C-alpha positions in Angstrom: 126.0 82.4 112.7 124.8 81.7 116.2 125.1 85.4 117.1 122.8 86.3 114.2 120.3 83.7 115.3 120.3 85.2 118.9 119.9 88.7 117.5 116.9 87.5 115.4 115.3 85.9 118.5 115.8 89.1 120.5 114.1 91.1 117.8 111.2 88.7 117.8 110.8 88.9 121.6 111.0 92.7 121.5 108.4 92.8 118.7 106.0 90.7 120.8 106.5 93.0 123.8 105.8 96.0 121.7 102.6 94.4 120.4 101.4 93.7 124.0 102.0 97.3 125.0 100.2 98.7 122.0 97.3 96.2 122.6 97.0 97.5 126.2 96.9 101.2 125.1 94.4 100.5 122.3 92.1 98.6 124.7 92.1 101.5 127.2 91.2 103.9 124.3 88.4 101.6 123.1 87.0 101.2 126.6 86.9 105.0 127.0 85.0 105.3 123.7 82.5 102.6 124.8 82.0 104.4 128.2 81.4 107.7 126.3 78.9 106.0 124.0 77.0 104.4 127.0 76.7 107.9 128.6 75.2 109.5 125.5 71.7 110.8 126.4 72.1 110.6 130.1 72.8 114.3 130.6 69.5 115.4 129.2 71.0 116.8 126.0 69.7 114.3 123.6 70.2 116.3 120.4 73.7 117.4 121.2 74.9 114.0 122.4 73.3 112.3 119.4 75.5 114.4 117.1 78.7 113.1 118.9 77.6 109.5 118.6 78.9 108.9 115.0 82.3 110.4 116.0 82.6 108.1 119.0 81.6 105.1 116.9 84.2 106.0 114.3 86.9 106.1 116.9 85.8 102.8 118.4 85.7 101.1 115.0 89.3 102.4 114.3 90.4 100.9 117.6 88.7 97.5 116.8 90.5 97.4 113.4 93.8 98.1 115.1 93.2 95.3 117.6 92.4 92.9 114.8 95.6 94.0 113.1 97.6 93.4 116.3 96.2 89.8 116.5 97.3 89.1 112.9 100.8 90.4 113.6 101.1 88.4 116.8 100.1 85.1 115.2 103.3 84.5 113.1 105.6 86.1 115.8 104.3 83.7 118.5 105.6 80.7 116.5 109.1 82.3 116.2 109.8 82.7 119.9 113.0 81.1 121.1 111.7 78.7 123.7 108.8 76.3 123.9 107.4 78.0 127.0 107.4 81.4 125.3 105.7 79.9 122.3 102.9 78.5 124.5 102.7 81.8 126.3 102.4 83.7 123.0 99.7 81.4 121.8 97.8 81.8 125.1 98.1 85.5 124.8 96.7 85.4 121.3 93.8 83.3 122.4 93.0 85.7 125.3 93.2 88.6 122.8 90.6 87.0 120.6 88.3 86.5 123.5 88.8 90.0 124.7 88.2 91.3 121.2 84.8 89.6 121.0 83.8 90.9 124.4 84.7 94.5 123.4 82.7 94.1 120.2 79.7 92.9 122.3 80.1 95.8 124.7 80.3 98.3 121.9 77.1 96.9 120.4 75.3 97.0 123.8 76.6 100.6 124.4 75.1 101.7 121.1 71.8 100.2 122.0 71.9 101.9 125.4 72.9 105.2 123.8 70.0 105.1 121.3 67.6 104.4 124.2 69.0 107.3 126.2 68.9 109.6 123.2 65.3 108.8 122.4 64.3 109.3 126.0 66.1 112.7 126.2 64.6 113.8 122.8 61.1 113.0 124.2 61.8 115.1 127.3 63.0 118.0 125.1 59.9 117.8 122.9 57.6 117.9 125.9 59.5 120.9 127.2 59.4 122.7 123.9 55.7 122.1 123.6 55.0 123.2 127.1 55.2 127.0 126.3 56.6 129.8 128.4 59.8 131.8 128.4 61.9 128.8 129.3 60.7 126.8 126.3 61.4 129.8 124.0 65.0 130.1 125.3 65.4 126.4 125.1 64.2 126.4 121.4 66.7 129.1 120.5 69.5 127.3 122.2 68.6 124.1 120.3 68.5 125.9 117.0 71.9 127.4 117.6 73.4 124.2 118.9 71.9 122.3 115.9 73.6 124.6 113.5 76.9 124.2 115.4 76.4 120.5 115.5 75.7 120.3 111.8 78.9 122.3 111.1 80.9 120.1 113.4 79.6 117.0 111.7 80.4 118.4 108.3 84.0 119.2 109.5 84.3 115.8 111.0 83.2 114.1 107.9 85.5 116.2 105.8 88.4 115.3 108.1 87.5 111.6 107.9 87.5 111.7 104.1 90.8 113.5 104.2 92.2 110.8 106.5 91.0 108.1 104.1 92.6 109.9 101.2 95.8 110.2 103.0 95.8 106.6 103.9 95.1 105.6 100.3 98.0 107.9 99.2 100.3 106.4 101.7 99.4 102.9 100.5 99.8 104.0 96.9 103.2 105.5 97.7 104.3 102.3 99.4 103.3 100.3 96.4 105.1 102.7 94.1 108.3 102.4 96.2 108.0 98.6 96.1 107.6 98.7 92.4 110.7 101.0 92.1 112.7 98.6 94.3 111.7 95.7 92.1 112.5 97.7 88.9 115.9 98.7 90.4 116.8 95.0 91.1 115.7 94.0 87.6 117.8 96.8 86.1 120.8 95.7 88.1 120.4 92.1 86.9 120.1 93.4 83.3 123.2 95.5 83.8 125.1 92.5 85.1 124.0 90.4 82.1 124.9 93.2 79.8 128.4 93.4 81.2 128.8 89.6 80.7 127.5 89.8 77.1 129.8 92.8 76.5 132.9 90.8 77.5 131.7 87.9 75.4 131.2 90.2 72.5 134.7 91.7 72.9 136.2 88.2 72.9 134.1 87.2 69.9 135.3 90.4 68.1 138.9 89.5 68.8 138.4 86.0 67.5 136.8 87.3 64.3 139.7 89.6 63.7 142.1 86.7 64.2 140.1 84.6 61.8 140.0 87.4 59.2 143.8 87.8 59.4 144.3 84.0 59.1 141.9 83.9 56.2 144.0 86.6 54.3 147.2 84.7 55.1 145.6 81.4 53.9 144.6 83.1 50.7 148.1 84.4 50.1 149.6 81.0 50.8 147.1 79.3 48.5 147.7 81.8 45.7 151.5 81.4 45.9 151.2 77.6 46.0 148.9 77.6 43.0 151.4 79.8 41.1 154.3 77.5 41.9 152.2 74.4 41.0 151.2 76.1 37.7 154.8 76.9 36.9 155.9 73.3 37.7 153.1 71.9 35.4 154.2 74.3 32.6 157.8 73.2 33.0 156.9 69.5 32.9 154.6 70.0 30.0 157.2 72.0 28.1 159.9 69.4 28.7 157.4 66.7 27.7 156.6 68.5 24.5 160.4 68.9 23.7 161.0 65.1 24.1 158.0 64.3 21.9 159.4 66.6 19.2 162.8 65.0 19.4 161.3 61.5 19.2 159.3 62.6 16.2 162.4 64.0 14.4 164.4 60.8 15.1 161.6 58.6 13.8 161.4 60.8 10.7 165.2 60.5 10.3 165.1 56.7 10.7 162.3 56.4 8.1 164.2 58.5 5.6 167.3 56.4 6.1 169.6 59.3 6.9 170.5 57.6 10.2 170.1 54.1 11.5 168.6 52.8 14.7 171.9 51.3 15.7 173.6 54.7 15.5 170.9 56.2 17.7 171.3 53.4 20.3 175.0 53.7 20.3 174.8 57.5 20.8 172.5 56.9 23.8 174.8 54.2 25.2 178.2 55.8 24.6 177.2 59.4 24.5 178.0 61.7 21.6 181.1 60.9 19.6 184.1 63.1 20.3 184.7 65.7 17.7 187.4 64.8 15.2 190.4 67.0 15.5 191.6 68.4 12.2 194.8 66.9 10.9 197.9 68.6 12.0 199.7 70.5 9.1 202.7 68.7 7.7 206.0 70.1 8.6 207.6 72.3 5.9 210.2 70.6 3.8 213.3 72.6 3.1 215.3 71.9 0.0 218.9 71.8 1.1 220.0 71.5 -2.4 
């Protein structure tokens, strides 16, 4: 765990150093653009140098945007530095970057004002030279027309390239957003797959329980049917025996009423059981006449 924290701190420190190096390179590039803008119109070629002014301003604005982005990236990293002294140093660096950024913006604005003044002055000198007449003015006019056409073509190409760059940046951002959306969709699909696997195992267990319950239901039906049949047979047996006793009682009552048998005989039969059968008398021995 401690090694992971140390690696994280090393990465933060390295990221801050990379930002400082990139800041220095961008500042040098921006100062070169500002110097080029300040020198516009000083060489006596007002029309030609005026055509290059938008390109230089575009490069300077790109550098300013990059510097602003570097400030935004340094702000959270300065708070994550490992020691308190490094955190204070990072915050001081950020503050100095902000002041330097404002100074560079002011220098760029002043450079554009100076360039406009120089271009106006050079254009006035060229106008006076063209209106002066002579062979030199004629050659100068032709050169200006040729250079104006070339400058217009260069400006058109530069503007086309700038639009292409903007389109490429937009496409890159759109691709990044699409990739982020794909990653999010992939994570959602993985979660859905995990939930589906859980539900699938639950459904399999539920299916097994339902099969067991169905078999148990069939077995219960068979047991209930057999029990009902046995119960019905027992009831029928009891009812049949009960009906036979009632019939016997009715016959006895009828016999007692008719006087063919007395109640005492019936009681005696129930107490002593049925009377033994009377054996037939043995035959008398034969008598032989001896006379």
